[in-house]
Every structure is written in structure tokens, then in C-alpha cells.
C-alpha positions in Angstrom: 85.3 -41.7 -18.5 86.3 -44.7 -17.2 83.7 -47.2 -17.0 84.1 -50.7 -15.0 82.4 -53.9 -14.7 82.6 -55.0 -10.8 81.2 -57.6 -9.0 79.8 -57.0 -5.2 78.5 -58.9 -2.7 74.9 -57.7 -1.3 72.5 -59.3 1.4 71.1 -61.0 -1.8 73.8 -62.5 -3.3 76.8 -61.6 -5.3 75.9 -58.9 -8.1 77.2 -57.5 -11.3 76.9 -53.5 -11.6 78.4 -50.7 -13.9 80.8 -48.2 -12.7 82.4 -45.2 -13.3 86.0 -44.6 -11.9 86.4 -41.5 -9.5 90.0 -41.4 -7.7 90.4 -44.7 -5.9 87.1 -45.7 -6.2 83.8 -46.5 -8.3 80.7 -44.7 -8.4 77.5 -47.4 -8.8 76.2 -45.9 -12.1 72.7 -47.4 -11.4 72.3 -46.7 -8.0 73.8 -43.2 -8.0 71.6 -42.1 -11.0 68.5 -43.1 -9.1 69.5 -41.1 -6.2 69.8 -38.1 -8.2 66.6 -38.8 -9.7 64.7 -39.2 -6.2 66.4 -36.1 -5.3 64.8 -34.5 -8.0 61.5 -35.9 -7.1 61.3 -38.4 -10.1 58.7 -40.8 -9.7 59.6 -44.6 -9.9 63.2 -43.4 -9.7 64.9 -46.9 -9.4 62.7 -48.4 -12.3 64.2 -45.3 -14.7 67.5 -45.6 -13.4 67.7 -49.4 -14.4 66.2 -48.9 -17.9 68.4 -46.0 -18.8 71.4 -47.0 -17.0 71.6 -50.8 -16.6 73.7 -52.5 -14.4 75.3 -54.9 -16.7 77.8 -53.7 -19.8 76.2 -54.9 -23.1 73.1 -53.2 -22.0 74.3 -50.5 -20.8 75.8 -50.2 -24.3 72.9 -51.1 -26.0 71.1 -47.7 -24.2 73.5 -45.4 -26.1 74.2 -41.5 -25.3 71.7 -41.8 -23.0 73.3 -44.1 -20.7 76.8 -42.5 -21.2 74.9 -39.2 -19.5 73.5 -40.9 -17.3 76.5 -42.1 -16.4 78.2 -38.6 -15.9 75.2 -37.5 -14.2 75.7 -40.0 -11.5 79.3 -39.3 -11.2 78.4 -35.7 -10.6 75.9 -36.4 -7.9 77.8 -39.1 -6.1 80.5 -36.6 -5.3 78.2 -34.2 -4.6 76.1 -35.3 -1.9 76.8 -36.7 1.4 74.7 -39.3 0.8 75.9 -42.9 0.9 72.7 -45.2 0.0 70.3 -44.8 -2.2 66.5 -45.3 -0.8 66.8 -49.2 -1.7 69.8 -49.5 -0.2 72.4 -49.5 -3.0 75.9 -48.0 -2.4 76.2 -45.2 -4.0 80.2 -45.4 -4.2 82.4 -48.4 -3.6 86.4 -48.6 -2.8 88.5 -50.4 -5.0 89.8 -52.9 -2.3 85.4 -53.5 -1.9 84.5 -54.9 -5.0 86.2 -57.5 -7.6 87.0 -55.8 -11.0 85.7 -57.7 -13.8 86.7 -57.5 -17.5 84.7 -54.2 -18.2 82.9 -56.0 -21.2 82.9 -59.8 -19.2 81.0 -61.5 -22.1 81.2 -59.4 -25.3 78.8 -59.9 -28.4 81.5 -60.8 -30.5 85.3 -60.8 -30.2 87.7 -60.2 -33.4 91.5 -59.8 -33.4 93.3 -57.7 -35.8 96.9 -57.9 -37.4 97.6 -54.3 -38.5 101.3 -53.7 -37.0 103.7 -54.1 -39.4 106.7 -54.8 -37.5 104.5 -57.8 -36.0 103.8 -58.9 -38.9 106.9 -59.2 -40.3 108.8 -60.7 -37.1 106.3 -63.0 -36.9 106.3 -64.0 -40.2 109.9 -64.2 -41.2 108.9 -63.3 -44.6 107.3 -60.6 -47.5 104.3 -59.5 -46.4 101.6 -60.5 -48.7 100.0 -57.4 -50.6 96.5 -58.0 -49.0 97.6 -57.0 -45.7 98.4 -53.8 -47.5 94.7 -54.2 -48.6 92.4 -54.7 -46.2 92.4 -55.3 -42.3 93.0 -59.2 -41.7 91.3 -60.6 -38.6 89.9 -63.4 -36.5 87.4 -64.2 -34.8 87.7 -65.4 -31.4 85.7 -66.8 -28.2 84.2 -64.4 -26.2 82.9 -66.6 -23.9 86.8 -67.1 -22.6 87.3 -63.9 -21.2 89.0 -63.0 -18.0 89.6 -59.5 -16.5 92.1 -57.7 -14.5 93.3 -60.0 -11.3 92.4 -63.3 -12.6 94.7 -66.1 -12.8 95.1 -67.5 -16.4 94.9 -71.5 -16.3 97.2 -72.3 -19.3 95.2 -75.2 -21.3 97.0 -79.3 -21.2 97.6 -79.2 -24.2 100.5 -76.7 -24.7 104.1 -75.8 -23.1 104.4 -72.7 -24.7 103.3 -69.2 -22.8 102.9 -65.9 -24.6 101.3 -62.8 -24.1 100.9 -59.7 -27.0 100.1 -55.9 -25.9 96.8 -54.6 -27.6 94.4 -52.5 -27.4 90.8 -53.1 -28.2 88.2 -51.2 -29.7 84.0 -51.7 -28.1 81.3 -51.0 -30.2 78.6 -48.8 -29.2 76.2 -48.8 -31.4 74.4 -50.7 -34.2 75.7 -50.6 -37.7 75.9 -51.9 -41.1 77.7 -50.8 -44.0 79.7 -48.4 -42.4 81.4 -45.1 -43.9 84.8 -45.2 -43.0 84.4 -41.2 -42.2 81.4 -42.1 -39.9 82.8 -45.0 -38.7 84.4 -43.6 -35.2 81.1 -42.5 -34.0 80.4 -46.0 -33.4 83.3 -46.8 -31.2 82.4 -46.2 -27.7 85.8 -46.5 -26.3 88.6 -48.5 -25.7 90.2 -51.3 -23.3 93.4 -53.1 -23.0 93.5 -56.2 -24.5 96.2 -59.4 -23.7 95.4 -62.1 -26.4 97.3 -64.6 -24.7 98.8 -67.4 -26.7 99.4 -71.2 -27.2 102.1 -70.8 -28.9 103.3 -74.3 -30.0 99.6 -75.0 -30.5 99.0 -71.6 -32.6 102.1 -72.6 -34.9 101.1 -76.1 -35.0 97.1 -75.6 -36.4 97.9 -73.0 -38.8 100.0 -75.5 -40.6 96.6 -76.9 -41.9 95.9 -73.1 -43.4 93.4 -72.1 -41.1 93.0 -70.3 -37.5 94.2 -69.7 -35.0 91.9 -71.5 -32.7 92.5 -73.6 -29.7 96.0 -71.8 -29.6 93.8 -68.4 -29.1 90.5 -69.4 -27.5 91.2 -70.4 -23.9 92.2 -66.9 -22.6 91.0 -63.3 -23.8 92.3 -60.8 -21.3 90.3 -57.1 -21.3 90.3 -54.4 -18.8 90.8 -52.7 -16.2 88.8 -49.9 -17.4 87.0 -48.6 -20.9 87.7 -45.6 -21.7 85.3 -43.6 -23.6 86.7 -42.4 -26.4 86.0 -38.9 -26.2 88.8 -38.7 -23.0 91.3 -40.5 -24.8 93.8 -40.0 -27.7 94.4 -43.7 -28.3 96.5 -43.1 -31.4 99.3 -41.1 -28.9 99.0 -43.4 -25.9 102.0 -45.3 -25.0 101.9 -49.1 -24.2 104.3 -51.2 -21.9 104.2 -54.5 -21.1 106.0 -56.1 -17.7 106.7 -59.6 -16.8 107.3 -60.1 -12.9 108.0 -56.5 -13.5 110.6 -56.4 -15.6 109.9 -54.0 -19.3 109.5 -56.5 -22.5 107.5 -54.4 -24.7 106.6 -51.0 -25.8 104.8 -49.0 -28.2 101.8 -46.8 -29.5 98.7 -47.6 -32.0 100.3 -44.7 -33.7 101.9 -47.3 -35.9 98.7 -49.1 -37.2 98.6 -49.7 -40.9 94.8 -49.4 -40.5 93.1 -47.3 -38.0 90.4 -48.2 -36.4 87.6 -46.2 -38.6 89.2 -48.8 -41.2 88.7 -51.6 -39.2 85.1 -50.7 -38.2 84.0 -49.8 -41.7 85.6 -52.8 -43.8 84.1 -55.3 -40.7 80.8 -54.0 -41.0 80.6 -54.6 -45.3 77.2 -56.6 -45.4 78.0 -57.4 -41.6 76.1 -55.8 -38.4 78.0 -54.4 -35.7 76.7 -54.4 -32.1 77.1 -52.5 -28.7 79.3 -54.9 -26.6 81.6 -56.2 -29.6 84.9 -56.1 -29.0 87.7 -55.7 -32.0 91.6 -55.9 -30.9 94.5 -54.1 -32.9 96.7 -56.8 -32.8 99.8 -56.9 -31.4 102.6 -53.9 -31.4 106.0 -54.5 -32.6 107.9 -56.6 -30.3 104.8 -56.9 -28.0 104.8 -60.7 -27.7 107.5 -63.2 -26.6 107.5 -64.9 -30.0 109.4 -61.6 -31.4 111.8 -60.9 -28.8 112.5 -64.5 -28.6 111.7 -65.1 -24.9 108.2 -66.4 -23.2 107.3 -66.3 -20.1 106.8 -69.1 -17.8 104.2 -70.3 -15.5 103.7 -68.7 -12.4 104.6 -65.2 -14.1 102.8 -62.3 -13.8 101.9 -60.1 -17.2 101.2 -56.6 -16.8 99.7 -54.4 -19.8 99.5 -50.6 -19.6 98.1 -48.2 -21.7 98.0 -45.0 -21.2 94.3 -43.2 -20.4 93.1 -46.5 -19.7 95.4 -48.7 -17.1 97.3 -51.7 -16.3 96.0 -54.7 -16.9 97.3 -57.4 -15.1 97.2 -61.4 -14.9 99.3 -64.6 -13.7 99.7 -67.4 -15.2 98.9 -70.3 -13.2 102.0 -72.4 -12.2 101.3 -76.2 -13.2 
């Protein structure tokens, strides 16, 4: 199942909703689930639907398995009925060209990004990889307030002249946990999305000479999307990954080459630290998955498109100067 966050204009203003992908459209989960409950004669169907499957992604994920089941039931009901609106006026299904598709998690509860592909580390460091990298998944904490979604234009920071993309996939945490054993860690991942960790390379390289960071080199644009594919609907290790710049293929890979699995990463991060629904954890860049490794960089005005099989294509244009 592919989940989405989207925005739609209503008589009362712009609203954010949670959707389920169907063909070339989205089922509004909250409205369709309310319609299903009402059709069965359930009292206060609207209130129950909003409590079970809220129209905002982090709140939705906090409801856990019950919200996911409601989404499945909403999809089945919307596809099986001739009803187009719920009694409260809410639409059941929207065509993609009627909505603004947002990042599936528009404001993550936290954002972490790892570095677990050996080829990328070797290419980037240009020196012997330290033992600690093999011993534990290394990560940094990014800025959850700078998330952008599919189709959004990336405004490059004025302090940087070197544009770069990073081809990654991200796991999204679906339930709260602390000191999670590795053998149970997969149960805490609700699904996966595409992640473009845009990087101001000149700034990043300068600031990390101070033995801390990255910070200003990374925190201005974290692109996620277009969908959150639930973990039961994708074999993430086998998913093909591709990056194109203005239609030309620059990078390819699969998450199967991760030195540390997402289960390893979740278990490590949760040591004496609580993970929450809506936390986003990036894999880091696949080998040759960025301009730094290739010796060429995108330019201002270019469009970068990252595709992960089973999830979709995340496309962002870098704003011209």
C-alpha cells in the first residue's frame, strides 16, 4: 500500500489529508473510512473516522495498525461504491492533478541520515575507512523543518555555489520504541520513501574541517516522497534506485548493498533513546549516488529525479540563481 500526504482546496480553505494511492488518484482515507462506517450505520462516523485515521500523517502513524487497517478498508470501499462524497461533503477520491502532493511526512518528528554504503564512503573520503564505520551505523541528525516534497522547487542557500543531490531511501518509524532488539526492529518500520539529501558541497566540506557537522551544508532542503510504501508491500533490499539530472541517468544502485541493515540501524539508534512514529531515517547515499563521487555536479535550474522501484519518483528542480 502506498500512502501519501496531500493538500486540497476546500470551501473552508486549504486542508492537508492522508491518501492511499489507486491507479492515477488518491483515496481520502478519513472521508472514505467515514463513508464506510456510515454505510454500516455506525453512529458518529465522522468523529470515529478522524480518531482512527486522522488526516495528518504523524497523527495517523501514531494510531498504529488500526489506522493502516482503516486505510485499507477505505480504499476497498471507495473502489467498490458509486458514492463520490461522504455526507459531510468530503470527497472520497481525488485525481492526482486535483491535489498538491506533499512529502509523505511533511514534518517528521525527527530526521536522521546514515552513511552505510561502503562504496560511497570510500569514494567520498578517499582514504582508508575507519574501523568504527564497520562496527556501528554512523548517522547525523538533520533538520525536520526543512523537508520539501515532490515537485517542490529547491531554493539554494545564498552561501553556497556547489549543488549536489544524494540518492537515498528512508525508513519511516511507525511505533514508539526504546532499546529495541535487532530481531524485532523491522516491526517498528511502517514503510519506506525516497530521500534526496540535497548537499551544499562547498559549505559542507568547509564546516566539517572543524570536526563537527554536517549542518549548514545539509539542513536547507531534505526532499522526501512521493509516497510512503508500507513495509509489507516492498522488498526494500531488492528495489532498484536511479537518479537522473535533466533526464540523463547519473546514478544507479540498490539498498541491498547496505553494510548495516535498517533493522541494525533502528536497534542502534534506540539504545537508551526513544524512537517515535514519524521519525525518518535515511540510508545514506548509494555508491556513485551523488555528484561528489562522479566528479560532476548539477547546475542551478536543473531538475533532479530520484526513482526507487516500488515507491515512485521524487522530482525537484533546483531554483536558478
